[in-house]
N, C-alpha and C positions, 0 to 999 in steps of 0.2 A: 475899710479893711474887710477882708473876706470873713464871713461868719461860718462857723460849723453848726450844723443843725442836728438835734437829737432825733432819732427815729420816733420817739414818743410824741414829738411835736407834729409829725407829718402823717396825719390820720386821713386826710381827704386829698384827692388829686387836685381839686380846685385850689387848695391852699399851698401846694408844693412850690418851693422857690425856683424850681426849674421848669415849671408848668409850660411856659411859653417857648421853651427851647428843646424839650425832651421829645422822646418818640411819641408821646401822647399829645403833642402841641396842636395838632389839627382836630383832635377829637371833640365831639359834641358832648354835652352833659350826660346823656344816656350812655354814650360809649365809654365815658370816664367811669361810670358806675360799673360797667363790665370789667374794666381794668382794676378798679378798686377791689372787686370781689376775689381777684386771684393774686394780688400783690402782697409782698411782705418787705420788711426792711432788715438790713444787716449792717453792722459796723465792724470795720477792720482796723486794727491798731497800726500805727506807723511802722513800716518795715515788714509787715505781714504779707505773705504771698496769698493773693486772693484766688488765683487760678494758676495751675502749672500747665506748661505746654504739653499737649497730648492728653490732657484730662478729658473725660467724657463730661460734657456740660449738662448740668441739671437745671440751671436757671439762666435766663437772660437778665441783664441788669442795666440800669441807668445810674450814673454817678450823681448823687444829690449834693454832696459836699466833699471837699478834699481833692487830692490829686494822686493819681496812680500812674505807673509807667508800664509800657509794653517792652519786653526784652526778649532776645533770642540768644541761646547759647550754642556755639559751634562745637563740633566733635572734639576739638583740642582744648575745650574749656573756656575759650575766649567768649566774653559776654558783651553784647551791644544793645544799648537802649535804642529802640526804633520808633517810639511814639509816646506821647503824653495823653492821659485821659483826664479831662477836666469836667466840672459839673455840666450835666446834660448828655455827656458822651455815653454811648451804648456799647455794652460788652456782649459779644456773642453773635452768631450768624444763624438765623432760622434755616432749618434744613441741613445744617452741618452739625454732626454730633460731637466733634472735638474742636478745641481751640489750639492755635498754632503758636502762641506766644505765652510767656510767663507774664502775669499781671501782678504787680506788686504795689501795695499802698505806700506812698512816700510820706503822706501825712495820715492822720486819722481819716478814714474814708467811710462814708455812709452811702449805701446803694439801695435803690428801690428795685426789687427783683421779682421776676415772674417765672413760674415753672414753665419749662420749654413747651410741653405739649399743649397746655391750655392757652399759652400765648400764641402758638402757631394756629390753633383753632380760631382765635380772635382775628388773626391776620386774614383768614379766609372770610370773616364776617364783616370786618370794619375797613372799608376802603380808605378812610382817613389815616388809619394806622399804617397800611401798606404804603400810602403816598408819602407819609412823613419818613418812614424808614428808608424808602428809595432816595428821597431828598438828602437825608443824612449820609447815606452811602456815597452819593455823588459829591457832597461837600467834602467827605473824607478823601475821596480820590483827588479832588482839586487841591486840597491841603497837602497831600502827599507829593504831588507834582511840584507845588511851590516849595516844599521843604527840600526837594532834590536840588533846587536852585540855591537855596540858602546854604546847604552843606557843600555843594560842589563849586560855587562860583563867588560867593560873597566873602569879604574880608572878615577878620575876627570881630572888628567893631560892628560891622553890619549884621553879623550873626547874633551878637548880643542884643543889639537894638531890635532885630526882628523877633527874637524870642520874647523880649519884654513887651513888645507891641502885641504879639499874639496873646500872651497871658492877660494883658490889660483888657484887650477887646473881649476876650471870652468871659472874663470875670465881671466886667463893668458895663458892657453894652446892654441896652434895654430896647428890645424890639428893633434891633438894627442900628439904633442911634448911639453914637459914642460921645460922651462928654469931652470937651476940648481942653479944659483947664483944671489944674490942681487935682489930678487923679491920684488916688492912693489905693494900693493893693499889696497883697502878700505874694511874693514869688513862689513860696512854698517848697521849692527845691533848694538843697544845699548847693554851694558853688561846685562841689565835686560832681554832683549829679548833673548840673548844667554843663560842665565840661564834657562829661560822658555823652550827653545828648547832642551837643554841638560839635563834637569831634575836635575839641580844643584841650589844652592843658589847663590845670587849675590856676597856674600862674598867669596864663593869658586871660582867663576869665576875670580874675581879680584886677589885673592891670587895665583891662578895657572897661570894667565897671567903674573903676576909679577915674578913668579918663572921661567917661560920660558924666560922672559927677562933677569933675573939675570944670567941664565945659558948660555946666548948668542944664544939661539935658535931663538928668535925673537927680533926685535927692535921696540919699541912702538913709532911711530911718532906722529905728532899732531892729536888730536881728535881720530878718529877710524882708522887711517892709520897704516898699519903693514908693516914692512920690514923683509924679511927672508933672512939672509946672505947665507945659504946653504939649499936648499929645501930637500935634502936627509936626513939631520939631523932632520928637522921637521917631515918627514915621519917616521923616526926611533922612534920618540916619540909617534907615534900613537899606538904602540904595535901590529901592524899588521905584523905577521911573514911571510906572503906569498906575500908581496908587496902591494902597495896601489892601489886599484882597483876602487875607486869612480870616 
Protein backbone atom coordinates (compact mmCIF):
# COMPACT_ATOMS: atom_id res chain seq x y z
CA UNK A 1 0.00 0.00 0.00
CA UNK A 2 1.13 3.55 -0.68
CA UNK A 3 2.30 5.36 2.44
CA UNK A 4 1.96 9.04 3.21
CA UNK A 5 5.01 10.74 4.64
CA UNK A 6 5.06 13.53 7.19
CA UNK A 7 7.20 16.54 6.24
CA UNK A 8 8.86 16.25 9.64
CA UNK A 9 10.29 12.89 8.58
CA UNK A 10 11.89 14.25 5.42
CA UNK A 11 14.85 16.19 6.69
CA UNK A 12 17.59 15.06 4.31
CA UNK A 13 17.47 14.66 0.52
CA UNK A 14 19.37 11.36 0.83
CA UNK A 15 16.50 9.90 2.89
CA UNK A 16 13.67 11.14 0.66
CA UNK A 17 11.31 8.41 -0.64
CA UNK A 18 11.34 9.96 -4.15
CA UNK A 19 15.10 10.51 -4.19
CA UNK A 20 15.77 8.19 -7.16
CA UNK A 21 12.95 9.57 -9.33
CA UNK A 22 12.66 13.26 -8.50
CA UNK A 23 14.31 16.28 -10.12
CA UNK A 24 17.33 15.71 -7.85
CA UNK A 25 17.80 12.07 -8.96
CA UNK A 26 21.11 12.66 -10.76
CA UNK A 27 22.63 14.96 -8.13
CA UNK A 28 25.80 14.13 -6.23
CA UNK A 29 25.96 14.52 -2.42
CA UNK A 30 27.46 18.01 -2.60
CA UNK A 31 24.75 19.08 -5.04
CA UNK A 32 22.08 17.64 -2.76
CA UNK A 33 23.47 19.80 0.02
CA UNK A 34 22.84 22.89 -2.12
CA UNK A 35 19.24 21.79 -2.65
CA UNK A 36 18.83 20.97 1.03
CA UNK A 37 19.74 24.55 1.85
CA UNK A 38 16.85 26.06 -0.15
CA UNK A 39 14.06 23.50 0.26
CA UNK A 40 10.99 23.41 2.48
CA UNK A 41 7.97 21.11 2.79
CA UNK A 42 4.28 21.87 2.64
CA UNK A 43 1.24 19.64 3.04
CA UNK A 44 -2.14 20.24 1.38
CA UNK A 45 -5.40 18.70 2.50
CA UNK A 46 -7.46 16.54 0.12
CA UNK A 47 -9.61 18.82 -2.03
CA UNK A 48 -7.40 21.88 -1.50
CA UNK A 49 -6.30 23.88 -4.55
CA UNK A 50 -2.53 24.01 -4.51
CA UNK A 51 -2.13 26.45 -7.40
CA UNK A 52 -4.71 28.36 -9.46
CA UNK A 53 -4.32 28.83 -13.20
CA UNK A 54 -2.77 32.23 -13.86
CA UNK A 55 -1.10 32.44 -10.45
CA UNK A 56 2.38 33.90 -10.30
CA UNK A 57 4.45 30.95 -9.13
CA UNK A 58 6.60 31.55 -6.06
CA UNK A 59 7.86 27.96 -5.67
CA UNK A 60 8.69 24.96 -7.80
CA UNK A 61 7.63 21.70 -6.17
CA UNK A 62 8.12 17.94 -6.30
CA UNK A 63 5.31 15.76 -5.05
CA UNK A 64 6.61 13.57 -2.24
CA UNK A 65 3.39 11.74 -1.39
CA UNK A 66 -0.23 11.76 -2.48
CA UNK A 67 -1.84 12.55 -5.82
CA UNK A 68 -2.93 15.82 -7.41
CA UNK A 69 -4.68 16.70 -10.64
CA UNK A 70 -4.13 19.25 -13.37
CA UNK A 71 -7.36 20.82 -14.62
CA UNK A 72 -8.41 23.58 -16.95
CA UNK A 73 -11.68 25.51 -16.95
CA UNK A 74 -13.21 26.81 -20.18
CA UNK A 75 -14.90 30.20 -20.52
CA UNK A 76 -18.36 28.63 -20.20
CA UNK A 77 -17.46 26.95 -16.91
CA UNK A 78 -16.79 23.46 -18.20
CA UNK A 79 -13.88 21.84 -16.39
CA UNK A 80 -11.58 19.11 -17.69
CA UNK A 81 -8.96 17.12 -15.84
CA UNK A 82 -5.91 17.01 -18.12
CA UNK A 83 -3.28 15.28 -16.01
CA UNK A 84 -2.32 13.44 -12.86
CA UNK A 85 0.57 14.35 -10.59
CA UNK A 86 2.02 11.41 -8.68
CA UNK A 87 5.03 11.13 -6.34
CA UNK A 88 8.21 12.57 -7.92
CA UNK A 89 6.29 14.72 -10.44
CA UNK A 90 7.49 18.32 -10.74
CA UNK A 91 5.21 21.38 -10.61
CA UNK A 92 6.24 24.56 -12.39
CA UNK A 93 8.44 25.60 -15.30
CA UNK A 94 11.69 27.49 -14.71
CA UNK A 95 11.71 30.72 -16.65
CA UNK A 96 7.92 30.97 -16.73
CA UNK A 97 6.27 33.18 -14.15
CA UNK A 98 2.75 31.75 -14.28
CA UNK A 99 1.13 28.33 -14.27
CA UNK A 100 -1.54 27.54 -16.85
CA UNK A 101 -3.53 24.86 -14.98
CA UNK A 102 -5.30 24.50 -11.66
CA UNK A 103 -3.48 22.03 -9.42
CA UNK A 104 -5.75 20.33 -6.87
CA UNK A 105 -4.84 17.83 -4.15
CA UNK A 106 -7.02 14.74 -4.52
CA UNK A 107 -5.53 13.14 -1.42
CA UNK A 108 -3.38 14.69 1.26
CA UNK A 109 -0.33 15.85 -0.69
CA UNK A 110 3.12 16.69 0.65
CA UNK A 111 5.49 18.60 -1.61
CA UNK A 112 9.17 19.43 -1.42
CA UNK A 113 9.41 22.99 -2.69
CA UNK A 114 12.06 25.45 -3.74
CA UNK A 115 11.77 29.21 -4.12
CA UNK A 116 11.89 29.97 -7.83
CA UNK A 117 14.88 32.30 -8.02
CA UNK A 118 17.31 30.22 -5.88
CA UNK A 119 16.30 27.09 -7.78
CA UNK A 120 16.91 28.78 -11.15
CA UNK A 121 20.34 29.88 -9.91
CA UNK A 122 21.14 26.25 -9.03
CA UNK A 123 19.99 25.16 -12.49
CA UNK A 124 22.76 27.34 -13.86
CA UNK A 125 25.32 25.79 -11.50
CA UNK A 126 24.35 22.11 -11.43
CA UNK A 127 24.39 20.28 -14.80
CA UNK A 128 22.87 17.16 -13.20
CA UNK A 129 19.82 19.20 -12.18
CA UNK A 130 19.34 20.57 -15.70
CA UNK A 131 19.82 17.13 -17.23
CA UNK A 132 17.24 15.51 -14.96
CA UNK A 133 14.70 18.28 -15.53
CA UNK A 134 15.11 17.88 -19.29
CA UNK A 135 14.68 14.10 -19.04
CA UNK A 136 11.52 14.56 -16.96
CA UNK A 137 10.15 17.04 -19.50
CA UNK A 138 10.74 14.59 -22.35
CA UNK A 139 9.12 11.79 -20.32
CA UNK A 140 6.08 14.03 -19.78
CA UNK A 141 5.90 14.66 -23.53
CA UNK A 142 6.02 10.92 -24.28
CA UNK A 143 3.35 10.26 -21.67
CA UNK A 144 1.10 12.97 -23.12
CA UNK A 145 1.37 11.43 -26.59
CA UNK A 146 0.59 7.99 -25.20
CA UNK A 147 -2.38 9.39 -23.28
CA UNK A 148 -3.79 10.87 -26.50
CA UNK A 149 -3.94 7.30 -27.80
CA UNK A 150 -5.61 6.08 -24.60
CA UNK A 151 -8.33 8.71 -24.77
CA UNK A 152 -8.82 8.71 -28.52
CA UNK A 153 -8.65 5.09 -29.62
CA UNK A 154 -8.89 2.67 -26.73
CA UNK A 155 -12.02 0.94 -25.48
CA UNK A 156 -13.40 1.64 -22.01
CA UNK A 157 -11.87 -1.57 -20.67
CA UNK A 158 -8.48 -0.71 -22.20
CA UNK A 159 -8.65 2.80 -20.72
CA UNK A 160 -9.29 1.46 -17.23
CA UNK A 161 -6.50 -1.11 -17.56
CA UNK A 162 -4.09 1.53 -18.89
CA UNK A 163 -4.88 3.86 -16.01
CA UNK A 164 -4.36 1.14 -13.40
CA UNK A 165 -1.09 0.03 -15.01
CA UNK A 166 0.19 3.63 -15.07
CA UNK A 167 -0.56 4.14 -11.39
CA UNK A 168 0.89 0.74 -10.43
CA UNK A 169 4.11 1.35 -12.31
CA UNK A 170 4.56 4.87 -10.93
CA UNK A 171 3.84 3.83 -7.35
CA UNK A 172 5.57 0.45 -7.20
CA UNK A 173 8.46 0.42 -9.66
CA UNK A 174 11.97 0.59 -8.21
CA UNK A 175 14.80 1.79 -10.49
CA UNK A 176 12.78 0.82 -13.56
CA UNK A 177 12.04 -2.74 -12.39
CA UNK A 178 8.41 -3.70 -11.91
CA UNK A 179 7.30 -6.57 -9.67
CA UNK A 180 5.31 -9.15 -11.63
CA UNK A 181 3.02 -10.76 -9.05
CA UNK A 182 0.70 -9.84 -6.21
CA UNK A 183 0.98 -6.07 -6.54
CA UNK A 184 -1.01 -3.97 -4.09
CA UNK A 185 -1.54 -0.23 -4.36
CA UNK A 186 -4.08 2.50 -3.69
CA UNK A 187 -5.71 4.10 -6.74
CA UNK A 188 -6.19 7.24 -4.62
CA UNK A 189 -8.83 8.72 -6.97
CA UNK A 190 -12.57 8.28 -6.60
CA UNK A 191 -14.36 6.56 -9.45
CA UNK A 192 -15.95 9.91 -10.30
CA UNK A 193 -12.48 11.43 -10.72
CA UNK A 194 -11.35 8.43 -12.78
CA UNK A 195 -14.37 8.88 -15.05
CA UNK A 196 -13.55 12.57 -15.53
CA UNK A 197 -9.91 11.83 -16.33
CA UNK A 198 -10.69 8.99 -18.75
CA UNK A 199 -13.62 10.66 -20.51
CA UNK A 200 -16.05 7.97 -19.33
CA UNK A 201 -19.23 7.90 -17.29
CA UNK A 202 -19.21 6.80 -13.67
CA UNK A 203 -21.38 3.83 -14.58
CA UNK A 204 -18.91 2.72 -17.26
CA UNK A 205 -15.96 2.94 -14.88
CA UNK A 206 -17.79 0.86 -12.27
CA UNK A 207 -18.90 -1.70 -14.85
CA UNK A 208 -15.43 -2.14 -16.32
CA UNK A 209 -13.74 -2.34 -12.91
CA UNK A 210 -16.17 -5.07 -11.93
CA UNK A 211 -15.57 -6.88 -15.24
CA UNK A 212 -11.80 -6.85 -14.67
CA UNK A 213 -12.45 -8.18 -11.17
CA UNK A 214 -14.74 -10.94 -12.46
CA UNK A 215 -12.10 -12.01 -14.98
CA UNK A 216 -9.44 -12.21 -12.27
CA UNK A 217 -7.29 -9.39 -13.68
CA UNK A 218 -7.64 -7.34 -10.51
CA UNK A 219 -8.89 -7.87 -6.98
CA UNK A 220 -10.83 -4.99 -5.42
CA UNK A 221 -9.70 -4.65 -1.83
CA UNK A 222 -11.19 -2.29 0.74
CA UNK A 223 -12.16 1.17 -0.47
CA UNK A 224 -9.72 2.22 -3.28
CA UNK A 225 -7.13 -0.50 -2.77
CA UNK A 226 -6.30 -2.69 -5.78
CA UNK A 227 -4.47 -5.98 -5.97
CA UNK A 228 -3.03 -7.21 -9.28
CA UNK A 229 -2.24 -10.95 -9.16
CA UNK A 230 -0.17 -10.87 -12.41
CA UNK A 231 0.98 -7.50 -13.75
CA UNK A 232 1.60 -8.75 -17.31
CA UNK A 233 -2.03 -9.82 -17.52
CA UNK A 234 -3.14 -6.29 -16.62
CA UNK A 235 -0.75 -4.89 -19.24
CA UNK A 236 -2.25 -7.26 -21.83
CA UNK A 237 -5.63 -5.66 -21.15
CA UNK A 238 -4.32 -2.21 -22.12
CA UNK A 239 -4.40 -3.09 -25.82
CA UNK A 240 -0.86 -1.82 -26.28
CA UNK A 241 0.80 -4.11 -28.83
CA UNK A 242 4.31 -2.75 -28.44
CA UNK A 243 4.66 -3.11 -24.71
CA UNK A 244 3.75 -0.77 -21.92
CA UNK A 245 5.84 2.40 -22.02
CA UNK A 246 4.22 4.75 -19.52
